[in-house]
N, C-alpha and C positions, 0 to 999 in steps of 0.2 A: 703562131707558135711553130717552131721548127721540129724536125723529127727527133731531136735530142733534148727537147724541153723537159725540164725536171721541176716538179713542184716541191717547194721547200716549206710548205705549211700554209695555213690560212689564219685569218683573223676575222672577227665580226665587228663591223663598224655600226655603231648606233649613233644617230645624229638628229639634231632638232634645230631647224632654221627658224630665226625670228623673221616672220614675213614683213614686219614693219621696216627693219633696217638691213636685213640680209645676213646678219651675223649668224654663225653656226656654233652650237655647243655639241661637241662630239667626243666619243671615246671608243677605243678599241678594246675588245674583250676576247677571251679565248673561246667562249661558248656563246650560244644564242638562246639563253633560257630566260625565264621571267626574272630570275635573280639579277642578271646583268641589266635587264631593262629597268628594274627598280633602281639599280646603281645610277643609270642615266637620269632617271626622274629626280633622284636626290641631288645630283649634280646641277640639274636645271634649277631646282629649288634654291640651291646655294648661290648660283651665279646670275640670277635674275632679280631685278628689284621687286619690291612688294607689289601686289596687284594681281588681278585675275590672269590666268594663263589658260589658253585653249590648246589642247594637244590634238592633232589630227593624226590618226593611226590607221594602218591597214588592218585587215582581219586576221593577221598572223596569230597563232595560238599564244605566243609569248605575251602579246598585248592584252589578251583576254583571260589570262590565268586568274583564278580567284583572288590570289594575294595582290595582284596588280589592280584588279577591279575594286578591292577594298582600300587601296592606298589613297585615292582622292577623298575618302571619307575622313581621313585623318589630316588631309591637306586640302581644305575646301577651296583654296584659290585655283586648284587644278580642275579643269573640265575636259573630259575626254570625249572625242567624237571619232566615229569610225567611217571610213570611206565605204561606198558600196562595193560589193565583191566585183572584181575585174575592172575597177576604176582607179588603179594606182596613179594614173595621170593627174588625179585631183589632189594628190598629196605632194606638197612642194619639196619635201625631202627627196623625192624621187628625182627631181631636177638636179639637186645637189649631187646625188649619187651618180647621175649621168655625167655631170661635169667633172667630178674627181676621177671617174673611170677614164673618160676620154683625154683629159688634160694631164693626168699624172700616172695612172696605174696601168692602162692597157699596154703600153709599149715599154713599161718599166721592167728592169731586171732586179729581182730581189732574191738574195741568196739565203735569207733567213726571215722568220716572222718579225723579230725586232727591227730589221731593216725595213720591212714592209710597213710596220706600224709607225716607224719614224717618218717615213715618206708621207703617210697619211696625216700625221700630226703637223708636219711642216706645211702641207697643202692647206689644212684647215687654218693654221696661223696666218699664212699668206692671204688666204681668202678673207679672213677677218680684219686684216690691215686696211682693206679698201672694199668693204662689203657693199653690195648693191641688191636691193630687194628685187624679186622677180615681178615683172609687170605683165599681166595677161594682156595680150593684144587682140585675141579673138573675142568675138561677142558670144555670149552664152547661147543665144538662139542659133548661131552658125554651128556651134559645137553640137548642140542637141540635134540639129538637122542632119549632121554627118553621122551621128550615132543611129538615128532612125534609118538613114539610107543603108548604113552598114548592116544593121539588123535585117533589113528587107533582103539584101543580097545574100547574107548568110543563110537566112531561112529558105530562100529559093534554091540555093545550092544544096542544102541538106535535103530538101524535098526531091530534087532531081536525083540525088544519090539513092534515095529510097525506092524510086520507081524504075 
């Protein structure tokens, strides 16, 4: 950003990638409440074929609102799973958010919210023309070993700071 950067507003992007084929169902909303999340759930319900759906969500309050938690009771094909706290890297939508940020939004200039949302919708449409599922290349044991090493280092640094 430059010294004369001016923010022209924001939007909330809700998105749900299909891990089997890489397609993304997404929508921009003015706010980030449970009502907007329910709108995305309804969109997913409309735009996906019959059959079970597993939603992986982080622990954001919007995803755990009582009305959201009741929604799968009326839509039994939906099964909600929550990632552990501080493990957003387990949620594939975070990879999509990283990609849209680096490939379209970070260096973009948007003079209005409608311009920003149009750019987001264009990116999602372009992505869905040739979607590719994300393939994990790291082995689970390698990832877990890194987590253990990081926890050890963090614990030792915290102990050093206390003494």
